[in-house]
C-alpha positions in Angstrom: -6.4 -1.8 16.1 -6.2 -2.4 12.3 -3.7 -4.8 10.5 -2.1 -4.2 7.2 0.3 -6.3 5.7 1.5 -4.4 2.5 2.8 -7.4 0.3 3.8 -7.6 -3.5 2.7 -10.9 -5.5 2.7 -12.3 -9.0 -0.9 -12.1 -9.5 -3.9 -11.4 -7.8 -4.4 -15.0 -8.0 -2.0 -15.4 -5.3 -2.4 -12.4 -3.5 -6.0 -13.4 -2.5 -4.6 -17.0 -1.9 -2.7 -15.5 1.5 -5.8 -15.8 2.9 -6.1 -19.7 3.1 -3.1 -19.1 5.8 -3.6 -17.6 9.4 -1.7 -14.5 10.5 -1.2 -13.0 6.0 1.0 -13.0 3.7 4.0 -15.2 4.7 7.6 -13.4 5.1 9.4 -17.0 3.6 7.1 -16.4 0.5 6.0 -13.1 -0.1 7.8 -9.7 0.8 5.8 -7.9 3.2 5.8 -4.6 4.7 3.7 -4.7 7.9 2.4 -0.7 8.4 -0.3 -0.8 11.0 -3.5 1.6 11.0 -2.5 2.3 7.3 -5.5 2.0 5.3 -5.4 0.9 1.8 -8.1 2.8 -0.1 -8.2 6.7 1.5 -4.3 6.8 2.7 -3.3 5.1 -0.2 -5.2 7.4 -2.7 -4.1 10.2 -0.8 -0.5 9.7 -0.6 -1.0 8.7 -4.5 -2.5 12.5 -4.9 0.7 13.9 -3.5 3.2 11.7 -5.5 1.0 11.7 -8.4 0.1 15.6 -8.3 -3.3 14.2 -8.4 -6.8 14.7 -6.9 -8.0 12.3 -4.1 -10.9 11.5 -6.4 -9.0 10.9 -9.3 -5.8 8.5 -7.3 -9.3 6.8 -6.5 -10.9 6.2 -10.0 -7.8 4.7 -11.3 -7.6 0.8 -12.0 -7.0 -1.3 -8.9 -6.7 1.7 -6.4 -8.3 0.2 -3.4 -10.2 -2.5 -5.0 -11.5 -5.2 -3.2 -10.2 -8.7 -4.2 -11.5 -11.4 -1.7 -14.6 -11.7 -0.8 -17.1 -9.2 0.3 -18.5 -11.4 3.0 -14.9 -12.6 4.8 -15.6 -11.3 8.8 -11.6 -11.5 9.2 -9.3 -10.7 6.2 -9.4 -8.9 3.2 -6.8 -8.9 0.5 -7.2 -5.0 -1.3 -5.0 -4.3 -4.9 -2.7 -1.1 -4.7 -2.7 0.8 -7.8 0.1 0.2 -10.5 0.4 4.1 -10.9 1.1 4.2 -6.7 3.6 1.4 -6.7 5.6 3.3 -10.2 5.5 6.4 -8.4 7.4 5.0 -4.8 9.8 2.7 -6.9 10.6 5.5 -8.7 10.9 8.5 -6.4 13.9 9.9 -5.2 14.7 9.9 -1.2 14.1 13.5 -2.2 10.9 13.4 -3.3 10.1 11.1 -0.3 10.8 13.0 1.9 9.9 16.3 0.3 6.3 14.4 0.1 6.1 13.2 4.0 5.5 16.6 5.1 1.7 16.5 3.0 1.4 12.9 4.1 1.7 13.6 7.6 -1.2 15.9 7.1 -3.9 13.7 6.2 -6.4 13.5 8.9 -6.2 9.2 8.7 -2.5 9.4 10.1 -1.8 11.3 12.7 2.2 11.3 11.9 5.2 13.3 12.3 6.8 14.2 9.2 9.6 12.4 10.3 8.2 9.2 11.1 5.9 9.8 7.8 9.3 9.9 6.1 10.5 6.6 7.0 7.0 4.7 6.6 7.4 6.6 2.8 11.2 5.0 2.6 10.2 1.4 3.3 6.9 1.9 1.4 9.7 3.1 -1.7 11.5 -0.4 -0.8 8.7 -2.5 -1.1 7.3 -1.1 -4.5 11.3 -0.6 -6.4 11.4 -4.5 -5.3 7.9 -5.7 -6.7 8.4 -3.0 -10.0 11.6 -4.7 -10.3 10.3 -8.5 -10.2 7.1 -7.5 -12.3 5.2 -7.7 -9.2 1.8 -5.6 -8.1 1.2 -4.2 -4.8 -1.4 -5.6 -2.3 -2.5 -5.0 1.4 -3.7 -7.9 3.5 -6.4 -6.3 6.0 -7.9 -7.9 9.0 -9.9 -6.6 11.6 
C-alpha cells in the first residue's frame, strides 16, 4: 500500500521540510488529508482533466502537475506538487459539480472506487483545496512507498 498524505503549505520549501520528520506532514502544523493509494501524478492529472475539461496530457503539462520537489534518490518518501489549476478547480467546484465528476473519476483505471466513495473523496479534497486557496497556500502530496 502506498501512503499519500495530501496537505497544504505556504511554500515548496515548507512542503519539502515535512521529509525531516518521520511519518509525513504533522496535522498540528499542516492541513492534512490522508488518501491512501491516490497517486499524485497520474490520478490527480486525470482528476484535473475531468474538472477542467482538458485531456490527461494537457493536465500533466501544466506547471506543478505531479512535479517531484524532493530528492529523486530518496528511498522512503517524496514530496510531489499538485497543480494550482487543480487546487483552484477543486476550491471553486460546487457540490453538484463534484458529484457529477465522481462518475467519470470512479472510472479512472487506477482508482477502482465506487462513485459514492469517489464523491466523498472529491468533497474532502475540495475542502482541503478551499482552505488552501483561502490561505494562499499550495497543495502537495507526501508519498511514501
